[in-house]
C-alpha positions in Angstrom: -53.1 -48.8 -0.8 -54.4 -48.9 2.8 -52.4 -50.9 5.3 -54.4 -53.8 6.7 -55.1 -53.6 10.4 -54.5 -56.5 12.8 -56.7 -56.5 15.9 -54.7 -57.2 19.0 -55.4 -60.3 21.1 -57.6 -60.2 24.2 -56.2 -62.0 27.2 -59.2 -62.5 29.5 -58.3 -63.9 33.0 -60.7 -65.4 35.5 -59.0 -63.8 38.5 -56.5 -65.0 41.1 -53.9 -65.9 38.5 -50.6 -67.2 39.8 -48.2 -64.2 39.6 -44.9 -65.6 41.0 -44.7 -69.3 41.6 -46.0 -70.7 38.3 -46.9 -67.5 36.4 -47.8 -69.3 33.1 -50.6 -66.8 32.1 -48.6 -63.7 32.8 -45.6 -65.1 31.0 -47.7 -65.8 27.9 -49.1 -62.3 28.1 -45.6 -61.0 28.2 -44.7 -62.9 25.1 -47.7 -61.5 23.3 -46.8 -57.9 24.3 -43.2 -58.5 23.0 -44.5 -60.0 19.7 -46.4 -56.8 19.1 -43.4 -54.6 20.0 -40.2 -56.1 21.1 -39.2 -53.1 23.2 -42.8 -52.3 24.3 -44.1 -51.7 27.8 -47.3 -52.7 29.5 -49.6 -50.2 31.1 -51.5 -51.2 34.3 -54.9 -49.6 34.5 -56.1 -49.7 38.1 -59.4 -47.9 37.7 -61.4 -50.9 39.0 -59.5 -51.0 42.3 -59.9 -48.8 45.4 -56.3 -49.7 46.3 -54.7 -48.7 43.0 -51.2 -48.2 44.4 -51.1 -51.6 46.0 -52.6 -53.2 42.9 -50.0 -51.6 40.6 -47.2 -52.6 42.9 -48.2 -56.3 42.7 -48.4 -56.3 38.9 -45.2 -54.2 38.6 -43.3 -56.9 40.4 -45.1 -59.6 38.5 -44.2 -58.3 35.0 -40.7 -57.0 35.8 -39.7 -60.5 36.8 -39.8 -61.2 33.0 -37.9 -58.0 32.2 -41.0 -56.2 30.9 -41.2 -52.5 31.2 -44.3 -51.5 33.3 -45.9 -48.1 34.0 -49.2 -47.1 35.8 -52.3 -45.6 34.2 -54.2 -44.5 37.3 -57.5 -42.9 36.0 -60.0 -42.3 38.7 -62.3 -39.7 37.1 -63.9 -39.1 33.7 -62.1 -35.7 33.6 -58.7 -37.6 33.9 -59.8 -40.0 31.1 -60.1 -36.9 28.8 -56.6 -35.6 29.5 -54.2 -35.6 26.5 -51.3 -37.1 28.5 -53.4 -40.1 29.5 -54.3 -40.8 25.8 -50.7 -40.2 24.7 -49.5 -42.7 27.3 -51.1 -45.5 25.2 -48.6 -44.7 22.5 -45.8 -45.9 24.7 -47.6 -49.2 25.5 -47.6 -52.5 23.6 -50.1 -53.9 26.1 -52.7 -52.7 28.6 -53.7 -54.7 31.6 -56.9 -53.9 33.6 -56.7 -55.1 37.2 -59.6 -56.5 39.3 -62.0 -54.6 41.5 -65.4 -53.3 40.4 -66.1 -53.6 36.6 -68.7 -50.8 36.9 -66.0 -48.4 38.0 -64.1 -49.2 34.7 -67.1 -48.5 32.5 -68.5 -45.6 34.4 -65.1 -43.8 34.6 -63.7 -44.8 31.2 -66.6 -45.7 28.9 -67.1 -43.3 26.0 -64.1 -41.1 27.0 -61.2 -40.0 24.9 -59.2 -42.8 26.7 -61.7 -45.4 25.6 -61.6 -44.2 22.0 -57.8 -44.2 22.0 -57.7 -47.7 23.5 -60.1 -48.9 20.8 -58.0 -47.4 18.1 -54.7 -48.8 19.4 -56.3 -52.2 19.9 -57.4 -52.1 16.3 -53.8 -51.6 15.3 -52.5 -54.6 17.4 -52.3 -53.4 21.0 -52.6 -56.4 23.4 -55.5 -55.8 25.9 -55.7 -58.0 29.0 -57.8 -58.0 32.1 -58.4 -60.1 35.2 -61.6 -60.5 37.3 -63.4 -57.1 36.8 -60.9 -56.4 34.0 -62.2 -59.6 32.3 -66.0 -58.8 32.7 -65.6 -55.4 31.2 -64.4 -56.8 27.8 -67.8 -57.5 26.4 -70.5 -55.2 25.0 -73.0 -56.3 27.7 -71.3 -57.1 30.9 -72.4 -58.8 34.2 -72.0 -56.5 37.1 -73.7 -58.5 39.9 -75.9 -61.6 40.5 -76.9 -64.1 43.1 -75.0 -67.4 42.4 -77.3 -69.3 44.8 -80.5 -68.6 43.0 -82.1 -70.6 40.1 -81.8 -68.8 36.8 -84.3 -65.9 36.5 -84.1 -62.5 35.0 -83.2 -60.9 38.3 -80.5 -63.5 39.0 -78.1 -61.3 37.1 -77.6 -57.6 36.7 -76.1 -56.3 33.5 -74.8 -53.0 32.1 -72.9 -51.8 29.0 -69.2 -53.0 28.9 -66.3 -51.6 27.0 -67.3 -53.5 23.9 -64.1 -55.1 22.8 -65.6 -58.5 22.4 -69.2 -57.8 21.3 -70.2 -61.4 20.7 -69.7 -62.6 24.3 -70.8 -62.0 27.9 -68.1 -62.9 30.4 -68.1 -64.1 34.0 -65.1 -64.8 36.2 -64.1 -66.6 39.4 -66.6 -69.0 37.7 -66.4 -72.5 39.3 -65.1 -71.1 42.5 -68.2 -69.0 43.1 -70.7 -71.2 41.4 -71.8 -68.7 38.8 -73.4 -71.0 36.2 -76.9 -69.8 37.0 -76.2 -66.2 36.5 -74.4 -66.9 33.2 -77.4 -68.9 32.0 -79.6 -66.0 32.9 -77.4 -63.6 31.0 -77.4 -65.9 27.9 -81.2 -66.3 28.1 -81.6 -62.5 27.9 -78.9 -62.2 25.2 -79.1 -65.5 23.2 -77.0 -64.2 20.3 -73.8 -63.9 22.4 -71.6 -66.7 23.8 -71.7 -67.0 27.6 -68.1 -67.4 28.8 -67.4 -68.5 32.4 -63.7 -68.4 33.3 -62.2 -70.2 36.3 -59.5 -68.6 38.5 -55.9 -68.9 37.4 -57.3 -69.6 33.9 -57.3 -67.4 30.8 -59.0 -67.3 27.5 -56.9 -65.8 24.7 -59.1 -64.4 22.0 -57.8 -63.7 18.5 -60.7 -62.0 16.7 -58.8 -61.7 13.4 -58.4 -65.4 13.3 -61.9 -66.0 14.8 -60.4 -68.3 17.4 -60.0 -68.4 21.1 -58.0 -70.8 23.3 -57.8 -71.8 27.0 -54.7 -71.8 29.2 -54.3 -72.3 32.9 -55.2 -74.8 35.6 -59.0 -74.5 35.5 -61.6 -74.6 32.7 -63.7 -72.2 30.6 -67.4 -73.0 30.3 -69.0 -71.8 27.1 -72.8 -71.5 26.8 -74.2 -71.1 23.3 -77.9 -70.3 23.3 -78.2 -69.1 19.7 -80.1 -72.1 18.5 -82.2 -72.5 21.7 -85.9 -73.2 20.9 -87.5 -72.6 24.2 -86.8 -69.3 26.0 -89.3 -67.6 28.2 -87.2 -64.7 29.3 -89.5 -62.1 27.8 -92.6 -63.6 29.3 -91.6 -64.1 32.9 -91.6 -61.9 36.0 -88.1 -60.8 37.0 -88.1 -63.3 39.9 -89.7 -66.2 38.0 -87.6 -69.2 37.0 -86.5 -69.2 33.4 -87.2 -72.0 30.9 -84.3 -72.5 28.4 -83.8 -75.5 26.2 -81.5 -76.8 23.4 -78.5 -74.9 24.8 -75.0 -76.1 23.8 -72.5 -76.2 26.5 -68.7 -76.8 26.3 -66.3 -77.3 29.2 -62.8 -76.6 27.9 -59.5 -77.1 29.8 -56.0 -75.9 28.9 -55.1 -76.7 25.3 -58.7 -76.4 23.9 -60.5 -73.6 22.2 -63.5 -72.4 20.1 -63.7 -71.6 16.4 -65.8 -68.5 16.8 -67.1 -68.5 13.2 -68.8 -71.9 13.7 -68.9 -71.8 17.6 -67.3 -75.3 17.5 -64.7 -76.5 20.0 -61.4 -77.9 18.9 -58.3 -79.4 20.6 -55.1 -77.5 20.3 -53.0 -80.5 21.4 -53.4 -84.3 21.3 -53.7 -85.9 24.8 -52.0 -89.3 24.9 -53.2 -91.9 27.2 -50.2 -94.1 28.2 -52.3 -96.6 30.3 
């Protein structure tokens, strides 16, 4: 009888997470890594960053404060992503963390390589996969790589490219409220109405459990969820790239810490009861 697989959780962070003073998100990530393998280590993938050594040092200090073993996975070329020792290093990891930088570097260097296939296979067996900023955007099948936050929603408000495909039913944006990115996320959803638009604030994370078809928010900001699946009016296919979009009957949820989404029904739910003592 075949052993059932348990897909590992995705920890998707909107960037600028608190690493040392009140590191709630990284502490929770550490707990998830240890629940998968009590003696496991976390691998830090710095491909997105042009300052990989500095980025690794920061997260090495952040995770070792919890007693977690940490090792680097510096992969800068597609040739390196095909090396057996890089793939084998995943066998020593209970979690993988993708740092910020440029998400297009992650996909152009790692996408479709032996490392990508090994990551996917390990994640399907329970490996915890986390990422912040660029490491958040790359999680989806179609990812946002650029966009003008100051412009009204139009097809050219956002530029998209294939992501790493871990969460196929979403398109993710980060530094969301801080950089006013609702217009470009609406543009992405208008062009991909079957997926959920996910906008994650800084120092905020969305923990996605695809096996349970649930995701939940933690951190000091909010996650904005745009659901355009049942939209009736959508002129994305009829407009010029610079022409304003028309989009109606879009569902929108703003979710703080302690709330989540039932992915099967796309319905929000509270994870805790908030008591008003006034």
